[in-house]
Rosetta silent file (secondary structure, phi, psi, omega in degrees, C-alpha in Angstrom):
SEQUENCE: MAEHGLDTTNVTVVPHGNYVGTYPDDISQDDVRRTLGLPDDRLVVLFFGNVLPYKGVDTLLDVVEDLGEPTVMLVVAGACPDRDLPGRLQRLSEQARVRLHDGRVADDDVQVFLRASDVVCLPFTTITTSGSLVLALSFAKPVVAPRMGGLNDLPDAVGYFYDHAQAERGLADALRRVVEDRDGLEERGRRGRRFVTSTSWEEIAIRTCELYRRAVT
SCORE:     score description
SCORE:     0.000 S_00000001
   1 L     0.000  -42.952  179.409  170.262  125.263    8.500 S_00000001
   2 L   -62.119  -40.079  179.468  169.121  124.015    5.114 S_00000001
   3 L   -61.586  -28.904  179.940  171.127  126.755    3.391 S_00000001
   4 L   -94.401    8.652  176.449  174.233  125.491    5.194 S_00000001
   5 L    76.754   20.426 -179.125  173.567  121.903    4.206 S_00000001
   6 L   -90.755  152.198 -179.185  172.548  120.766    7.685 S_00000001
   7 L   -72.396  122.610 -179.136  170.014  118.038    8.356 S_00000001
   8 L  -107.135   14.713 -176.328  166.644  119.576    9.273 S_00000001
   9 L   -56.990  -43.327 -175.435  164.796  116.285    9.802 S_00000001
  10 L  -102.718   22.577  179.259  164.474  116.759   13.553 S_00000001
  11 L   -79.201  136.296  173.776  164.051  120.528   13.581 S_00000001
  12 L  -119.893  130.882  177.969  161.130  121.962   15.530 S_00000001
  13 L  -105.404  121.711  176.682  160.012  125.561   15.042 S_00000001
  14 L  -112.051  124.956 -176.264  158.294  127.234   17.997 S_00000001
  15 L   -63.858  155.498  172.369  156.788  130.681   17.288 S_00000001
  16 L   -74.382  123.680 -178.825  157.857  133.809   19.157 S_00000001
  17 L   -69.523  155.841 -178.700  155.091  134.547   21.666 S_00000001
  18 L   -85.457  172.377 -178.985  153.218  137.841   21.652 S_00000001
  19 L  -114.212   18.906 -179.540  153.213  140.579   24.305 S_00000001
  20 L   -63.568  123.340  179.590  149.468  141.272   24.373 S_00000001
  21 L    85.184   -3.777 -179.153  148.552  142.070   27.973 S_00000001
  22 L   -75.152  -38.678 -178.444  152.171  142.025   29.160 S_00000001
  23 L  -115.343  156.114  174.810  152.457  145.806   29.529 S_00000001
  24 L   -55.422  145.821  179.600  149.879  148.428   30.525 S_00000001
  25 L  -152.751   75.811 -173.319  147.827  149.643   27.563 S_00000001
  26 L  -138.831   24.234  178.283  145.242  152.136   28.709 S_00000001
  27 L  -124.478  156.823 -178.688  146.109  155.476   27.132 S_00000001
  28 L   -95.539  161.994  177.938  145.119  157.074   23.845 S_00000001
  29 H   -62.830  -42.095 -179.069  147.383  158.392   21.113 S_00000001
  30 H   -60.182  -45.589 -178.057  146.074  161.928   21.543 S_00000001
  31 H   -64.133  -45.047 -174.783  146.788  161.960   25.281 S_00000001
  32 H   -73.091  -29.926  176.393  150.279  160.517   25.015 S_00000001
  33 H   -68.390  -35.697  175.077  151.276  162.824   22.157 S_00000001
  34 H   -64.141  -39.886  179.733  150.315  165.794   24.294 S_00000001
  35 H   -62.733  -41.782 -178.027  152.448  164.362   27.098 S_00000001
  36 H   -85.711   -8.193 -178.711  155.460  163.939   24.803 S_00000001
  37 L    73.731   32.049  179.246  154.903  167.222   22.983 S_00000001
  38 L   -96.838  129.442 -179.940  154.425  165.547   19.595 S_00000001
  39 L   -60.808  142.174 -178.303  152.254  167.414   17.071 S_00000001
  40 L   -64.508  -28.523 -173.317  148.975  165.677   16.238 S_00000001
  41 L   -89.063   -1.407 -178.925  149.481  166.076   12.489 S_00000001
  42 L   -82.562  147.141  170.815  152.904  164.371   12.326 S_00000001
  43 E   -90.385  108.284 -172.369  153.430  160.834   11.074 S_00000001
  44 E   -93.045  118.166  176.407  155.464  159.423   13.958 S_00000001
  45 E  -100.900  124.555 -176.333  157.978  156.695   13.108 S_00000001
  46 E  -108.829  130.691  161.863  159.277  154.889   16.187 S_00000001
  47 E  -104.133  126.074 -174.719  162.507  152.991   16.690 S_00000001
  48 E  -127.987  129.968  177.951  162.160  151.052   19.942 S_00000001
  49 L   126.780  172.138  178.662  164.816  149.029   21.758 S_00000001
  50 L   -57.252  134.162 -176.348  168.495  149.159   22.601 S_00000001
  51 L   -89.127   92.642 -177.418  170.324  151.238   19.997 S_00000001
  52 L  -115.420  157.430 -173.780  173.031  148.831   18.840 S_00000001
  53 H   -54.559  -39.850 -175.688  175.075  148.850   15.600 S_00000001
  54 H   -72.041   -6.582 -177.880  173.298  145.893   13.980 S_00000001
  55 H   -89.415   -3.396  168.649  169.938  147.628   14.337 S_00000001
  56 L    72.973   25.229 -178.368  170.669  150.140   11.598 S_00000001
  57 H   -66.615  -35.676  176.278  169.748  153.377   13.376 S_00000001
  58 H   -56.650  -45.075  178.335  172.506  155.287   11.555 S_00000001
  59 H   -63.819  -40.420  178.944  170.946  154.291    8.242 S_00000001
  60 H   -61.168  -41.208  178.259  167.504  155.250    9.518 S_00000001
  61 H   -63.609  -42.838  177.990  168.751  158.725   10.436 S_00000001
  62 H   -58.909  -44.261 -176.875  170.278  159.171    6.980 S_00000001
  63 H   -66.877  -44.350 -179.419  167.020  158.152    5.329 S_00000001
  64 H   -63.107  -39.757  177.971  164.839  160.408    7.486 S_00000001
  65 H   -62.882  -40.308 -174.678  167.145  163.358    6.768 S_00000001
  66 H   -87.178  -10.371 -171.526  167.054  162.712    3.023 S_00000001
  67 H   -65.251  -34.895  179.252  163.397  161.771    2.816 S_00000001
  68 L    70.522   29.667  179.325  162.193  165.339    2.442 S_00000001
  69 L  -112.193  100.780 -175.857  158.866  164.621    4.146 S_00000001
  70 L   -64.562  -18.857 -178.924  158.101  167.452    6.599 S_00000001
  71 L   -82.155  -12.376 -175.244  155.223  165.505    8.143 S_00000001
  72 E   -89.264  130.066  175.177  157.488  162.639    9.263 S_00000001
  73 E  -125.645  135.604  179.450  158.962  162.671   12.771 S_00000001
  74 E  -103.138  130.620  173.062  161.297  159.997   14.132 S_00000001
  75 E  -114.732  125.957  177.653  161.235  158.970   17.793 S_00000001
  76 E  -112.227  118.733 -176.969  164.126  156.835   19.077 S_00000001
  77 E  -127.257  112.067  178.771  163.453  155.196   22.450 S_00000001
  78 E   159.242  162.785 -179.869  166.040  152.941   24.060 S_00000001
  79 L   -67.655  135.252 -175.789  169.421  152.746   25.713 S_00000001
  80 L  -124.293   96.313 -179.262  172.206  154.008   23.442 S_00000001
  81 L   -71.495  -20.678  178.259  175.716  152.870   24.437 S_00000001
  82 L   -77.858  108.631 -173.973  177.283  154.598   21.405 S_00000001
  83 L   -70.711  -17.937  179.019  178.071  158.082   22.734 S_00000001
  84 H   -75.358  -34.858 -174.788  178.431  159.572   19.247 S_00000001
  85 H   -66.300  -44.114  178.001  174.893  158.737   18.192 S_00000001
  86 H   -56.867  -34.377  177.404  173.036  160.733   20.889 S_00000001
  87 H   -62.167  -43.151  179.073  174.955  163.825   19.774 S_00000001
  88 H   -66.739  -42.324  178.250  173.757  163.364   16.220 S_00000001
  89 H   -61.741  -39.634  179.937  170.223  162.675   17.391 S_00000001
  90 H   -64.001  -40.526  178.671  170.316  165.800   19.530 S_00000001
  91 H   -63.288  -41.080  179.022  171.370  167.916   16.559 S_00000001
  92 H   -68.819  -31.976 -178.901  168.519  166.509   14.496 S_00000001
  93 H   -64.551  -26.057  178.014  166.080  167.071   17.335 S_00000001
  94 L   -67.744  -18.898  176.945  166.763  170.787   17.044 S_00000001
  95 L   -91.274    5.387 -179.680  165.175  170.593   13.595 S_00000001
  96 L    61.455   25.592  178.531  162.011  169.095   15.175 S_00000001
  97 L  -103.912  -21.288 -174.135  162.476  165.988   13.041 S_00000001
  98 E  -137.023  140.267  171.004  163.786  163.605   15.721 S_00000001
  99 E  -123.183  139.365 -177.928  163.089  162.977   19.404 S_00000001
 100 E  -120.684  128.642  166.089  165.408  160.877   21.573 S_00000001
 101 E  -112.908   98.106 -174.876  164.663  159.007   24.786 S_00000001
 102 E   -91.522  105.001 -179.231  168.127  157.764   25.701 S_00000001
 103 L   146.547  161.884  179.463  167.794  155.058   28.326 S_00000001
 104 L   -62.447  134.819  178.700  165.932  151.891   29.130 S_00000001
 105 L   -84.201  122.630  178.817  162.175  152.351   28.812 S_00000001
 106 L   -63.175  150.522 -177.929  160.393  151.366   32.023 S_00000001
 107 H   -53.291  -42.252 -177.724  157.702  148.709   31.690 S_00000001
 108 H   -68.871  -17.466 -177.769  154.950  151.187   32.557 S_00000001
 109 H  -100.099   -1.447  179.372  156.179  153.552   29.815 S_00000001
 110 H   -56.963  -43.746 -178.880  156.292  151.030   26.963 S_00000001
 111 H   -63.447  -28.478 -178.141  152.747  151.990   26.001 S_00000001
 112 H   -58.663  -49.411 -176.578  153.713  155.670   25.914 S_00000001
 113 H   -77.594  -38.016  179.075  156.025  155.266   22.939 S_00000001
 114 H   -66.838  -42.706 -178.725  154.048  152.547   21.152 S_00000001
 115 H   -71.089  -29.171  179.826  150.770  154.439   21.404 S_00000001
 116 H   -71.194  -22.058 -172.275  152.386  157.720   20.317 S_00000001
 117 L   -89.529  161.281  171.437  153.642  156.164   17.077 S_00000001
 118 L  -101.047  -31.003 -178.104  151.977  155.441   13.757 S_00000001
 119 E  -152.136  149.379  178.867  154.513  152.857   12.602 S_00000001
 120 E  -109.817  125.293 -176.956  157.538  151.089   14.128 S_00000001
 121 E  -110.544  123.326 -178.332  160.716  151.003   12.029 S_00000001
 122 L  -130.053   83.612 -172.042  163.388  148.376   12.770 S_00000001
 123 L   -85.840   61.955 -176.680  166.007  148.553    9.988 S_00000001
 124 L   -58.198  147.133  170.573  168.190  145.645   11.109 S_00000001
 125 L   -96.709  -20.614  172.631  171.387  144.844    9.270 S_00000001
 126 L  -155.350  144.224 -176.983  171.345  141.301   10.686 S_00000001
 127 L  -167.454  149.798  168.808  168.724  139.455   12.716 S_00000001
 128 L  -100.271  -62.586  171.221  167.326  136.041   13.546 S_00000001
 129 L  -143.966  173.197 -171.509  164.063  137.137   15.152 S_00000001
 130 L  -140.222  118.086  173.708  162.948  140.263   16.979 S_00000001
 131 H   -68.106  -35.541  179.016  161.113  140.780   20.245 S_00000001
 132 H   -62.185  -37.944  179.279  160.755  144.497   19.470 S_00000001
 133 H   -67.978  -44.545  177.757  158.950  143.673   16.248 S_00000001
 134 H   -63.156  -36.751  176.927  156.563  141.252   17.963 S_00000001
 135 H   -61.288  -44.437  178.837  155.977  143.915   20.631 S_00000001
 136 H   -59.285  -47.142  179.434  155.008  146.447   17.947 S_00000001
 137 H   -64.880  -32.388  178.272  152.527  144.034   16.371 S_00000001
 138 H   -65.051  -27.709  176.257  151.144  143.231   19.833 S_00000001
 139 L   -94.206   13.447  177.939  150.267  146.931   20.145 S_00000001
 140 L    61.132   39.977  175.462  148.680  146.826   16.669 S_00000001
 141 L  -109.292  128.328  175.872  151.412  148.930   15.087 S_00000001
 142 L   -67.109  159.203 -174.866  152.539  148.120   11.529 S_00000001
 143 E  -121.809  153.466  168.723  156.255  147.627   11.052 S_00000001
 144 E  -115.487  122.459 -175.276  158.961  148.650    8.589 S_00000001
 145 E  -161.050  158.928  177.053  161.688  146.018    8.421 S_00000001
 146 E   -80.038  155.539  173.964  163.978  144.094    6.068 S_00000001
 147 E   -84.459  101.059  176.521  163.185  140.599    4.863 S_00000001
 148 L  -159.839  155.399  178.253  165.774  138.496    6.678 S_00000001
 149 H    52.746 -139.117 -179.561  165.927  135.665    9.206 S_00000001
 150 H   -66.430  -14.763  179.747  162.653  134.984   10.965 S_00000001
 151 H   -70.818  -13.760  174.381  161.184  138.175    9.518 S_00000001
 152 H   -66.376  -19.738 -177.582  160.723  136.278    6.258 S_00000001
 153 H   -83.038   -8.395 -176.920  157.832  134.468    7.960 S_00000001
 154 L   -79.546  138.697  177.106  155.775  137.631    8.451 S_00000001
 155 L   -70.086  148.170 -179.916  152.875  138.257    6.057 S_00000001
 156 H   -57.599  -30.198 -171.506  153.149  141.316    3.816 S_00000001
 157 H   -69.188  -10.210 -175.522  149.867  142.651    5.207 S_00000001
 158 H   -98.215   -0.194 -178.481  151.326  143.510    8.650 S_00000001
 159 E  -174.575 -158.852 -177.344  153.916  146.023    7.504 S_00000001
 160 E  -129.059  103.205 -170.767  156.195  147.479    4.861 S_00000001
 161 E  -107.066  155.266 -179.014  159.082  145.169    4.052 S_00000001
 162 E  -144.454  162.075  179.218  162.128  145.595    1.848 S_00000001
 163 E   -71.229  119.845 -176.212  165.081  143.614    0.524 S_00000001
 164 H   -62.844  -23.063  179.725  167.838  143.858    3.138 S_00000001
 165 H   -68.479  -21.645  179.914  170.452  143.825    0.344 S_00000001
 166 H   -85.026  -16.536  175.810  169.186  147.242   -0.778 S_00000001
 167 L    48.195 -112.152 -171.045  169.727  148.698    2.702 S_00000001
 168 H   -61.443  -42.877 -179.306  169.285  152.480    2.537 S_00000001
 169 H   -64.862  -43.502 -179.819  167.379  152.573   -0.758 S_00000001
 170 H   -63.163  -41.941  178.354  165.020  149.809    0.317 S_00000001
 171 H   -63.667  -43.756  179.430  164.338  151.493    3.652 S_00000001
 172 H   -60.683  -44.100  178.866  163.683  154.840    1.963 S_00000001
 173 H   -62.764  -39.880 -179.988  161.219  153.246   -0.464 S_00000001
 174 H   -64.803  -41.196  179.225  159.448  151.488    2.414 S_00000001
 175 H   -68.521  -33.724  175.196  159.059  154.736    4.368 S_00000001
 176 H   -63.877  -38.083  177.080  157.687  156.471    1.267 S_00000001
 177 H   -63.292  -36.692  176.847  155.086  153.701    1.038 S_00000001
 178 H   -61.157  -47.095 -179.445  154.183  154.412    4.668 S_00000001
 179 H   -61.056  -43.775 -178.713  153.635  158.096    3.872 S_00000001
 180 H   -68.772  -25.699 -174.740  151.528  157.255    0.815 S_00000001
 181 L  -108.027   28.941 -173.835  149.495  154.701    2.765 S_00000001
 182 H   -55.137  -37.637 -179.479  148.867  156.780    5.877 S_00000001
 183 H   -70.081  -16.769 -178.390  145.147  156.028    5.805 S_00000001
 184 H   -99.780    2.657 -175.395  145.894  152.292    5.744 S_00000001
 185 H   -63.973  -43.664 -177.252  148.267  152.156    8.719 S_00000001
 186 H   -63.215  -39.394  179.845  145.651  151.280   11.327 S_00000001
 187 H   -65.876  -41.556  176.748  144.312  148.383    9.279 S_00000001
 188 H   -62.413  -37.836  177.674  147.807  146.956    8.827 S_00000001
 189 H   -63.058  -42.024  178.396  148.297  147.309   12.564 S_00000001
 190 H   -64.184  -38.691  177.132  145.109  145.380   13.279 S_00000001
 191 H   -64.173  -37.949  178.841  146.241  142.624   10.919 S_00000001
 192 H   -63.598  -42.122  178.372  149.556  142.483   12.747 S_00000001
 193 H   -64.426  -41.865  177.649  147.880  142.031   16.107 S_00000001
 194 H   -62.037  -37.923 -179.117  145.679  139.274   14.710 S_00000001
 195 H   -64.199  -47.797 -175.692  148.778  137.572   13.311 S_00000001
 196 H   -74.315  -18.788  176.601  150.749  137.536   16.572 S_00000001
 197 L   -94.428    0.701 -179.737  147.724  136.364   18.559 S_00000001
 198 L   -70.942  -21.403  174.169  146.981  133.539   16.110 S_00000001
 199 L  -111.596  117.311 -176.738  149.371  131.338   18.099 S_00000001
 200 L   -80.975  159.879  175.153  148.467  131.200   21.793 S_00000001
 201 H   -64.263  -30.540  176.761  150.944  130.878   24.643 S_00000001
 202 H   -62.660  -43.922  178.746  149.219  127.603   25.504 S_00000001
 203 H   -64.802  -40.383  177.203  150.062  126.255   22.059 S_00000001
 204 H   -60.988  -42.142  179.193  153.648  127.495   22.385 S_00000001
 205 H   -62.985  -41.551 -179.728  153.947  125.719   25.751 S_00000001
 206 H   -63.813  -45.132  179.330  152.612  122.481   24.285 S_00000001
 207 H   -61.808  -40.358 -179.124  155.068  122.603   21.365 S_00000001
 208 H   -66.787  -43.554  178.711  157.964  123.314   23.724 S_00000001
 209 H   -63.003  -41.105  179.530  157.009  120.477   26.079 S_00000001
 210 H   -63.436  -38.435  178.430  156.666  118.056   23.174 S_00000001
 211 H   -60.776  -48.587 -179.157  160.132  119.051   21.940 S_00000001
 212 H   -68.040  -33.604  179.312  161.764  118.327   25.306 S_00000001
 213 H   -64.261  -42.105  178.205  159.766  115.127   25.700 S_00000001
 214 H   -66.593  -34.656 -175.827  161.093  113.830   22.385 S_00000001
 215 H   -68.573  -27.399 -175.417  164.623  114.910   23.298 S_00000001
 216 H  -103.521    1.452  179.857  164.717  112.816   26.487 S_00000001
 217 L  -109.132    0.000    0.000  163.008  109.673   25.189 S_00000001
């Protein structure tokens, strides 16, 4: 709003609530990787959510293909209305570099994909805020994402961020940092969970109620 010259005097910011405890979370990474047939030694990068054009999955596929990192495997889990993209994903899956779950992920299966992954990559081309990103942090998974919209508010310590103006190059550099920092992924994930739980749902409710109370008085 400020960038567009609008008055921000009466603006109230209410944080996006976390998803801790919303979905089942009672399986280990080893167990779920065996279930999905994912090798234990692979660095699994997850894209989670509906596969829509603004989410940058095409760019992510280009980067993974060009990355030249045999240890990296991409898992894409979510409904994909673009019929051309599943074909491309299927071709890549034959190279054992990509796995596709095309369709809405059931609530009970959310943990399957989050627990199987090492990092969640959400290469948006435009965004205000992201429930998928908050979900990843709620499962203590570090994120790869561009600095834009509400994602500018995230601390560096919870993921691997890049300038959205650089698009493909920035994403590639961020994924290389993930590979180089493999031993530090779990710690970044723990920091992410602490960050999203630093604001309680009770506090969010209070802020929301205060906003409406001011609006009607």
